[in-house]
NUSEKOL-471779 format. One record per residue: residue in three letters; y negated, z negated, x negated of N, C-alpha, C in turn. Coordinates in steps of 0.1 Angstrom, whole numbers, plus 5000, padded with zeros to 4 digits. Example, Ala and Ser with C-alpha at 12.3 -4.5 7.8 and 13.67 -1.06 7.14 Angstrom:
BEGIN
  residuo  n_north  n_up  n_east  ca_north  ca_up  ca_east  c_north  c_up  c_east
      ALA     5057  4922    4868      5045   4922     4877     5033  4922    4868
      SER     5022  4929    4872      5011   4929     4863     5000  4921    4871
# end
This chain:
BEGIN
  residuo  n_north  n_up  n_east  ca_north  ca_up  ca_east  c_north  c_up  c_east
      UNK     4378  3292    2515      4385   3294     2529     4399  3300    2524
      UNK     4407  3303    2530      4421   3311     2527     4421  3324    2536
      UNK     4432  3333    2532      4427   3348     2535     4423  3347    2552
      UNK     4408  3357    2556      4404   3355     2570     4414  3364    2579
      UNK     4419  3358    2588      4424   3372     2598     4410  3378    2608
      UNK     4399  3366    2606      4391   3375     2615     4381  3374    2605
      UNK     4370  3382    2606      4357   3384     2594     4345  3390    2601
      UNK     4330  3381    2609      4324   3384     2614     4311  3389    2600
      UNK     4304  3395    2600      4300   3404     2590     4282  3406    2593
      UNK     4276  3400    2594      4261   3403     2595     4261  3410    2610
      UNK     4265  3400    2625      4267   3409     2633     4253  3403    2643
      UNK     4247  3411    2646      4234   3409     2656     4237  3418    2669
      UNK     4231  3409    2682      4228   3423     2694     4219  3413    2700
      UNK     4210  3427    2708      4197   3420     2714     4198  3430    2724
      UNK     4192  3420    2736      4191   3428     2749     4171  3430    2751
      UNK     4165  3438    2748      4155   3441     2749     4146  3428    2741
      UNK     4138  3426    2741      4128   3416     2731     4136  3404    2726
      UNK     4149  3400    2735      4156   3388     2730     4168  3385    2724
      UNK     4171  3383    2712      4179   3386     2705     4192  3375    2708
      UNK     4204  3379    2712      4215   3371     2717     4220  3363    2704
      UNK     4222  3373    2696      4231   3371     2683     4224  3376    2671
      UNK     4223  3364    2657      4208   3373     2653     4218  3367    2633
      UNK     4219  3382    2630      4227   3383     2621     4240  3372    2618
      UNK     4250  3372    2624      4256   3362     2622     4271  3368    2613
      UNK     4270  3359    2606      4284   3360     2597     4292  3345    2595
      UNK     4304  3352    2595      4316   3337     2595     4330  3345    2596
      UNK     4340  3336    2585      4352   3340     2586     4362  3331    2591
      UNK     4371  3336    2599      4382   3329     2603     4391  3328    2596
      UNK     4401  3317    2590      4412   3318     2579     4421  3318    2588
      UNK     4433  3325    2586      4442   3327     2586     4448  3313    2590
      UNK     4461  3316    2607      4462   3299     2605     4454  3286    2607
      UNK     4440  3288    2612      4432   3280     2614     4433  3273    2629
      UNK     4428  3262    2633      4419   3260     2647     4407  3263    2640
      UNK     4398  3274    2646      4386   3275     2645     4375  3272    2655
      UNK     4365  3262    2653      4359   3261     2665     4349  3267    2665
      UNK     4340  3277    2675      4332   3282     2679     4319  3272    2687
      UNK     4312  3268    2681      4302   3259     2690     4284  3263    2689
      UNK     4284  3256    2699      4266   3257     2702     4263  3248    2715
      UNK     4251  3250    2716      4246   3248     2730     4248  3259    2739
      UNK     4243  3256    2753      4244   3268     2765     4235  3277    2761
      UNK     4238  3291    2758      4227   3302     2755     4225  3298    2738
      UNK     4236  3299    2731      4233   3295     2719     4237  3313    2711
      UNK     4246  3317    2721      4251   3330     2712     4268  3328    2710
      UNK     4274  3322    2717      4290   3321     2716     4296  3332    2718
      UNK     4295  3335    2736      4305   3339     2741     4297  3354    2741
      UNK     4282  3358    2733      4284   3372     2730     4291  3375    2722
      UNK     4291  3365    2713      4300   3369     2702     4312  3371    2702
      UNK     4319  3361    2712      4336   3368     2715     4334  3376    2722
      UNK     4326  3383    2731      4325   3396     2737     4324  3409    2731
      UNK     4319  3406    2720      4312   3416     2706     4327  3412    2701
      UNK     4334  3406    2696      4350   3406     2693     4361  3415    2701
      UNK     4358  3411    2712      4369   3419     2720     4362  3434    2726
      UNK     4350  3435    2723      4350   3454     2724     4346  3450    2741
      UNK     4339  3441    2744      4337   3441     2760     4318  3445    2760
      UNK     4317  3442    2751      4298   3445     2745     4302  3455    2732
      UNK     4293  3460    2726      4294   3465     2714     4279  3458    2704
      UNK     4283  3456    2692      4272   3451     2684     4262  3458    2679
      UNK     4251  3455    2681      4244   3465     2674     4241  3467    2655
      UNK     4245  3453    2651      4246   3457     2638     4257  3451    2636
      UNK     4261  3451    2624      4274   3443     2614     4287  3451    2619
      UNK     4293  3445    2611      4309   3447     2611     4321  3433    2618
      UNK     4326  3439    2624      4340   3426     2632     4353  3434    2626
      UNK     4362  3424    2618      4371   3431     2611     4382  3422    2617
      UNK     4393  3427    2620      4405   3419     2622     4418  3425    2611
      UNK     4422  3415    2600      4424   3420     2593     4424  3432    2579
      UNK     4411  3427    2583      4404   3439     2571     4399  3453    2580
      UNK     4405  3458    2588      4401   3468     2593     4390  3463    2606
      UNK     4383  3474    2610      4375   3472     2621     4379  3472    2634
      UNK     4373  3463    2642      4379   3461     2657     4381  3470    2668
      UNK     4387  3483    2665      4387   3490     2682     4393  3484    2692
      UNK     4394  3497    2701      4400   3494     2720     4420  3491    2712
      UNK     4421  3497    2706      4437   3494     2703     4440  3480    2696
      UNK     4432  3481    2685      4435   3467     2680     4430  3451    2686
      UNK     4421  3456    2693      4421   3442     2706     4430  3441    2710
      UNK     4440  3449    2714      4454   3443     2720     4460  3436    2709
      UNK     4455  3433    2701      4461   3423     2694     4461  3407    2696
      UNK     4444  3408    2700      4442   3396     2700     4447  3393    2716
      UNK     4448  3376    2720      4453   3369     2731     4434  3365    2737
      UNK     4432  3365    2746      4418   3363     2753     4417  3357    2758
      UNK     4408  3345    2767      4407   3336     2775     4397  3337    2778
      UNK     4390  3344    2788      4376   3346     2789     4369  3331    2798
      UNK     4356  3327    2800      4354   3315     2808     4353  3319    2821
      UNK     4352  3335    2823      4352   3336     2836     4366  3339    2840
      UNK     4376  3333    2848      4387   3337     2847     4388  3350    2861
      UNK     4404  3359    2857      4400   3370     2864     4414  3371    2870
      UNK     4420  3365    2880      4432   3364     2885     4432  3379    2896
      UNK     4439  3383    2899      4442   3387     2914     4447  3380    2924
      UNK     4439  3371    2932      4449   3364     2944     4455  3367    2949
      UNK     4459  3381    2955      4463   3382     2963     4481  3387    2959
      UNK     4477  3389    2947      4492   3389     2938     4499  3379    2935
      UNK     4514  3380    2936      4526   3368     2938     4524  3365    2919
      UNK     4524  3353    2918      4522   3345     2904     4531  3352    2891
      UNK     4546  3356    2898      4553   3362     2886     4550  3376    2885
      UNK     4548  3381    2897      4542   3396     2895     4530  3401    2888
      UNK     4522  3392    2890      4508   3391     2881     4512  3387    2865
      UNK     4517  3379    2863      4520   3377     2848     4530  3390    2846
      UNK     4538  3398    2852      4549   3409     2844     4537  3422    2843
      UNK     4528  3423    2860      4518   3432     2851     4511  3428    2840
      UNK     4509  3415    2841      4497   3412     2825     4506  3420    2814
      UNK     4522  3416    2813      4528   3418     2797     4527  3430    2799
      UNK     4529  3440    2807      4534   3452     2809     4522  3464    2801
      UNK     4504  3459    2805      4496   3463     2799     4497  3461    2789
      UNK     4501  3449    2781      4502   3446     2766     4513  3454    2759
      UNK     4523  3461    2767      4534   3467     2759     4542  3461    2761
      UNK     4550  3454    2769      4556   3445     2771     4570  3453    2785
      UNK     4578  3453    2777      4586   3461     2789     4590  3453    2801
      UNK     4591  3459    2811      4593   3444     2826     4605  3440    2826
      UNK     4612  3443    2820      4623   3430     2821     4621  3420    2805
      UNK     4611  3426    2799      4611   3414     2792     4601  3403    2798
      UNK     4590  3411    2800      4580   3402     2806     4583  3394    2812
      UNK     4593  3396    2819      4599   3386     2837     4604  3379    2828
      UNK     4611  3378    2820      4618   3366     2811     4607  3355    2807
      UNK     4600  3363    2798      4588   3359     2789     4579  3346    2805
      UNK     4579  3353    2817      4569   3348     2825     4578  3338    2830
      UNK     4588  3333    2831      4596   3328     2838     4600  3315    2826
      UNK     4599  3320    2816      4600   3309     2804     4591  3297    2808
      UNK     4576  3306    2804      4565   3299     2803     4560  3292    2818
      UNK     4562  3299    2827      4565   3290     2839     4570  3278    2845
      UNK     4579  3277    2835      4587   3266     2834     4584  3256    2827
      UNK     4578  3260    2816      4571   3250     2806     4565  3244    2811
      UNK     4551  3253    2822      4543   3244     2825     4541  3238    2838
      UNK     4557  3238    2840      4560   3234     2858     4555  3238    2871
      UNK     4555  3256    2865      4553   3263     2877     4565  3273    2881
      UNK     4576  3270    2880      4584   3281     2885     4584  3280    2899
      UNK     4583  3266    2905      4585   3266     2919     4577  3276    2923
      UNK     4562  3280    2916      4553   3285     2926     4553  3302    2923
      UNK     4567  3306    2914      4562   3319     2911     4563  3331    2923
      UNK     4568  3329    2931      4565   3335     2943     4553  3337    2954
      UNK     4548  3325    2948      4537   3324     2959     4523  3334    2952
      UNK     4516  3333    2961      4498   3342     2956     4493  3335    2949
      UNK     4483  3338    2939      4477   3330     2930     4467  3323    2939
      UNK     4460  3329    2951      4450   3320     2960     4460  3310    2967
      UNK     4471  3308    2961      4475   3295     2968     4480  3287    2963
      UNK     4473  3288    2943      4476   3278     2936     4462  3270    2927
      UNK     4463  3257    2931      4446   3250     2926     4443  3259    2917
      UNK     4430  3253    2914      4420   3261     2905     4427  3255    2890
      UNK     4431  3246    2887      4441   3246     2871     4451  3252    2872
      UNK     4459  3255    2881      4474   3259     2883     4468  3270    2881
      UNK     4455  3279    2882      4457   3295     2882     4450  3295    2867
      UNK     4446  3284    2862      4444   3283     2846     4458  3284    2841
      UNK     4461  3281    2842      4477   3279     2837     4482  3292    2834
      UNK     4481  3297    2847      4487   3312     2848     4479  3324    2838
      UNK     4465  3321    2839      4459   3330     2832     4463  3327    2818
      UNK     4466  3315    2814      4465   3310     2798     4479  3319    2798
      UNK     4487  3319    2804      4503   3325     2804     4504  3337    2795
      UNK     4494  3350    2808      4490   3357     2806     4483  3364    2794
      UNK     4479  3350    2787      4469   3358     2773     4482  3353    2765
      UNK     4490  3344    2766      4497   3343     2751     4510  3349    2755
      UNK     4513  3358    2767      4527   3365     2770     4528  3374    2756
      UNK     4520  3382    2752      4526   3392     2744     4523  3387    2729
      UNK     4526  3376    2726      4526   3365     2709     4517  3372    2703
      UNK     4504  3368    2707      4494   3375     2700     4489  3366    2685
      UNK     4489  3371    2676      4485   3359     2660     4471  3353    2660
      UNK     4465  3364    2669      4450   3356     2671     4445  3354    2686
      UNK     4442  3339    2689      4440   3338     2703     4427  3332    2705
      UNK     4419  3340    2710      4407   3336     2716     4402  3326    2731
      UNK     4400  3314    2731      4398   3310     2743     4381  3302    2744
      UNK     4379  3306    2761      4366   3303     2759     4364  3292    2772
      UNK     4362  3281    2768      4358   3265     2775     4377  3266    2781
      UNK     4389  3267    2775      4400   3265     2781     4403  3254    2788
      UNK     4396  3241    2787      4397   3226     2792     4390  3223    2807
      UNK     4383  3237    2815      4370   3237     2822     4386  3232    2836
      UNK     4384  3229    2841      4394   3224     2855     4403  3220    2855
      UNK     4405  3214    2841      4421   3209     2838     4416  3192    2838
      UNK     4429  3188    2849      4426   3172     2849     4434  3166    2830
      UNK     4431  3152    2835      4435   3149     2812     4447  3150    2814
      UNK     4456  3149    2822      4473   3152     2816     4472  3169    2811
      UNK     4469  3177    2820      4469   3189     2818     4462  3193    2808
      UNK     4449  3189    2804      4441   3192     2794     4448  3186    2779
      UNK     4458  3174    2777      4464   3168     2772     4479  3177    2766
      UNK     4484  3182    2781      4491   3194     2781     4489  3205    2771
      UNK     4475  3210    2774      4473   3224     2767     4470  3221    2753
      UNK     4463  3206    2750      4461   3210     2735     4474  3207    2727
      UNK     4483  3196    2735      4496   3202     2722     4503  3210    2722
      UNK     4501  3219    2731      4508   3238     2732     4497  3243    2722
      UNK     4488  3240    2722      4480   3252     2712     4478  3245    2696
      UNK     4481  3232    2694      4484   3225     2681     4502  3233    2678
      UNK     4507  3230    2686      4524   3239     2683     4521  3250    2678
      UNK     4515  3257    2690      4512   3278     2685     4505  3277    2669
      UNK     4495  3266    2665      4487   3268     2651     4497  3261    2647
      UNK     4507  3255    2644      4521   3252     2634     4527  3262    2635
      UNK     4530  3267    2643      4536   3284     2638     4530  3297    2637
      UNK     4517  3290    2628      4512   3302     2626     4503  3312    2633
      UNK     4496  3310    2647      4489   3311     2651     4474  3311    2650
      UNK     4466  3321    2644      4451   3318     2646     4446  3311    2659
      UNK     4437  3304    2661      4426   3298     2671     4415  3296    2672
      UNK     4413  3308    2679      4393   3299     2679     4389  3296    2694
      UNK     4385  3286    2694      4380   3275     2706     4365  3278    2705
      UNK     4363  3279    2716      4348   3279     2720     4350  3266    2736
      UNK     4341  3256    2728      4341   3247     2738     4331  3236    2742
      UNK     4330  3229    2749      4323   3218     2748     4326  3205    2748
      UNK     4338  3204    2749      4352   3193     2749     4347  3189    2735
      UNK     4338  3185    2730      4338   3181     2714     4349  3172    2710
      UNK     4353  3160    2720      4364   3156     2712     4376  3162    2711
      UNK     4380  3171    2718      4389   3181     2714     4390  3189    2703
      UNK     4378  3192    2703      4372   3198     2688     4376  3189    2676
      UNK     4371  3181    2678      4369   3170     2666     4386  3167    2662
      UNK     4399  3164    2675      4405   3163     2670     4416  3175    2664
      UNK     4411  3187    2671      4421   3199     2667     4417  3207    2654
      UNK     4404  3212    2656      4400   3219     2642     4398  3215    2629
      UNK     4404  3228    2625      4401   3229     2608     4385  3232    2604
      UNK     4385  3244    2610      4370   3247     2606     4362  3247    2619
      UNK     4349  3251    2617      4338   3250     2625     4329  3260    2619
      UNK     4320  3267    2630      4313   3273     2631     4299  3264    2644
      UNK     4289  3261    2639      4280   3258     2645     4269  3268    2650
      UNK     4266  3274    2662      4256   3284     2663     4245  3277    2673
      UNK     4232  3278    2668      4220   3275     2676     4209  3287    2678
      UNK     4208  3289    2689      4195   3300     2686     4200  3313    2682
      UNK     4207  3316    2683      4215   3327     2681     4221  3327    2666
      UNK     4221  3321    2658      4221   3320     2643     4234  3306    2639
      UNK     4240  3311    2624      4245   3302     2624     4240  3289    2614
      UNK     4239  3277    2626      4233   3269     2615     4245  3255    2605
      UNK     4256  3257    2608      4268   3249     2602     4281  3257    2603
      UNK     4285  3258    2589      4298   3266     2590     4307  3262    2578
      UNK     4319  3257    2578      4329   3252     2573     4345  3247    2577
      UNK     4348  3239    2567      4354   3232     2570     4351  3218    2575
      UNK     4360  3213    2586      4355   3203     2593     4355  3188    2583
      UNK     4368  3192    2574      4367   3177     2566     4351  3175    2555
      UNK     4350  3188    2554      4339   3189     2543     4328  3185    2555
      UNK     4325  3195    2562      4310   3189     2570     4310  3174    2574
      UNK     4321  3173    2581      4321   3155     2583     4315  3142    2567
      UNK     4322  3148    2555      4316   3142     2545     4304  3144    2541
      UNK     4300  3151    2546      4284   3159     2543     4273  3148    2552
      UNK     4280  3151    2563      4272   3142     2573     4274  3128    2574
      UNK     4281  3124    2566      4289   3109     2563     4277  3103    2559
      UNK     4277  3110    2543      4269   3103     2534     4271  3091    2527
      UNK     4266  3085    2516      4268   3076     2514     4271  3061    2522
      UNK     4280  3062    2533      4280   3050     2540     4294  3045    2541
      UNK     4296  3032    2542      4307   3025     2545     4310  3014    2553
      UNK     4320  3014    2562      4322   3008     2572     4331  2993    2567
      UNK     4320  2985    2567      4328   2970     2561     4333  2960    2568
      UNK     4341  2952    2570      4346   2945     2576     4346  2926    2567
      UNK     4338  2922    2567      4341   2908     2556     4335  2898    2563
      UNK     4330  2885    2560      4325   2873     2565     4308  2873    2562
      UNK     4304  2885    2554      4292   2882     2551     4282  2886    2562
      UNK     4275  2882    2568      4264   2888     2579     4254  2897    2571
      UNK     4248  2907    2583      4239   2917     2581     4229  2915    2569
      UNK     4222  2904    2568      4213   2899     2560     4220  2896    2546
      UNK     4229  2890    2543      4237   2891     2533     4239  2901    2525
      UNK     4249  2910    2535      4248   2926     2527     4239  2933    2526
      UNK     4226  2929    2529      4217   2938     2525     4212  2935    2511
      UNK     4219  2924    2506      4208   2919     2493     4222  2924    2481
      UNK     4235  2926    2487      4239   2932     2479     4237  2948    2470
      UNK     4242  2949    2456      4233   2960     2448     4237  2974    2453
      UNK     4222  2977    2451      4221   2997     2459     4223  2995    2472
      UNK     4226  2990    2480      4223   2987     2498     4208  2990    2502
      UNK     4206  2998    2511      4196   3009     2514     4191  2999    2528
      UNK     4207  3003    2536      4202   2995     2552     4219  2989    2557
      UNK     4216  2982    2568      4231   2978     2572     4230  2975    2589
      UNK     4234  2982    2593      4237   2976     2607     4247  2976    2616
      UNK     4250  2971    2620      4268   2965     2629     4271  2983    2638
      UNK     4280  2979    2636      4291   2988     2645     4307  2979    2649
      UNK     4305  2978    2658      4316   2969     2666     4318  2957    2656
      UNK     4327  2953    2654      4332   2943     2645     4329  2945    2633
      UNK     4326  2955    2628      4322   2959     2614     4306  2964    2612
      UNK     4303  2961    2600      4290   2968     2593     4288  2983    2586
      UNK     4281  2992    2594      4273   3001     2584     4271  2997    2572
      UNK     4270  3001    2564      4267   3000     2551     4264  3011    2541
      UNK     4247  3015    2540      4242   3024     2535     4240  3026    2518
      UNK     4245  3032    2516      4242   3031     2499     4231  3042    2492
      UNK     4223  3039    2483      4211   3046     2476     4226  3062    2469
      UNK     4221  3067    2477      4225   3085     2475     4237  3089    2459
      UNK     4227  3080    2451      4237   3083     2438     4248  3071    2431
      UNK     4242  3063    2442      4253   3046     2439     4272  3052    2439
      UNK     4278  3046    2432      4291   3046     2433     4294  3032    2442
      UNK     4302  3034    2453      4309   3028     2464     4318  3015    2452
      UNK     4323  3015    2439      4331   3003     2436     4319  2997    2433
      UNK     4311  3000    2434      4298   2986     2429     4297  2978    2442
      UNK     4300  2984    2450      4298   2977     2466     4311  2969    2466
      UNK     4317  2977    2464      4335   2973     2469     4336  2956    2455
      UNK     4334  2953    2445      4334   2948     2433     4327  2931    2440
      UNK     4314  2938    2445      4303   2928     2446     4309  2922    2464
      UNK     4316  2927    2472      4322   2923     2484     4329  2916    2479
      UNK     4344  2921    2468      4358   2908     2464     4350  2899    2455
      UNK     4338  2896    2454      4335   2885     2444     4327  2875    2455
      UNK     4318  2879    2465      4309   2873     2473     4315  2867    2487
      UNK     4332  2876    2495      4332   2875     2505     4344  2875    2506
      UNK     4352  2874    2519      4365   2875     2523     4367  2889    2530
      UNK     4370  2897    2519      4368   2917     2525     4381  2917    2533
      UNK     4377  2922    2547      4392   2928     2552     4392  2939    2555
      UNK     4380  2951    2553      4384   2961     2550     4370  2969    2546
      UNK     4378  2982    2541      4362   2986     2530     4365  3004    2535
      UNK     4359  3010    2541      4364   3024     2543     4351  3034    2549
      UNK     4357  3046    2545      4341   3053     2539     4341  3057    2560
      UNK     4324  3058    2560      4322   3060     2577     4327  3074    2581
      UNK     4331  3081    2589      4329   3096     2589     4325  3101    2606
      UNK     4314  3105    2603      4308   3106     2616     4317  3117    2629
      UNK     4312  3111    2639      4319   3119     2652     4313  3133    2650
      UNK     4323  3145    2657      4315   3157     2655     4303  3154    2665
      UNK     4305  3153    2679      4293   3150     2686     4284  3145    2678
      UNK     4276  3135    2673      4268   3129     2665     4264  3140    2657
      UNK     4277  3152    2647      4269   3163     2642     4265  3170    2649
      UNK     4270  3174    2654      4267   3185     2664     4248  3184    2670
      UNK     4248  3172    2672      4230   3171     2677     4226  3164    2666
      UNK     4227  3162    2657      4222   3161     2647     4216  3178    2641
      UNK     4225  3186    2637      4223   3195     2634     4215  3207    2641
      UNK     4218  3202    2656      4206   3208     2662     4193  3208    2664
      UNK     4192  3196    2665      4178   3188     2668     4173  3193    2652
      UNK     4178  3191    2638      4172   3192     2624     4167  3210    2626
      UNK     4174  3214    2634      4170   3229     2634     4162  3234    2644
      UNK     4158  3225    2654      4150   3230     2663     4134  3219    2656
      UNK     4136  3212    2647      4125   3205     2641     4123  3215    2631
      UNK     4128  3225    2628      4126   3235     2615     4115  3246    2620
      UNK     4117  3245    2629      4102   3257     2638     4094  3257    2631
# end
């Protein structure tokens, strides 16, 4: 992995006899979109709260650019919590300027940046309305603006897509991709796995307080895909099963998923297909993240 902007090293958190996070370690590479994933109660939000020093770890280290995160350094991070926390009686622009100033931005600059973001999110007409006048989705946009107003290089988002309709979900995704391309590192904790599948470069999957899957998403997909290939040809399931080194064949839409013996080379299958059939396509099977998530969690549970 590239130079990490955030390093979690052997971090644990316990509440009495319950272990919320157990000896957790992972690096967040600089400039990555990093998915922090896991079932409900796995320890994701506890981990984020320890990064932000809302709660303190019992053991381990949390480093930002190689330096332990303290109350001053956590201000360098943009954090959108799952539980939203806006002051409902404040006016939208007034609220954003307030959030900007507590992060060290001068009031005039905070107002300028706030109006620019409100226009970008099509909320400028609501600038003088109270927060309570806005819909849930609009309030979420306001809180996101407050999170990024100080231009953090590390952005941590806990369930950012909750309450957003499909159009605004797409708009948020596009914004995060654009920010990543500008060099902002994003840690994304969400149950909306299609967004993770589409956006994230790296993931850490936590289950029962421990990391059970961690690394580059492309490598993880390849590992979980195995020696399996998508084949579109004029051969039926039975005929494909007779080809060299084929162990199983199963339909997938208009194609067939063909699994080979683990050490078999796919070129042998490709040569056989070219000889015996009208071959239309031959590509590696790449499993969706949802399938990887379910399989990894189930395997971890069965490992008890």
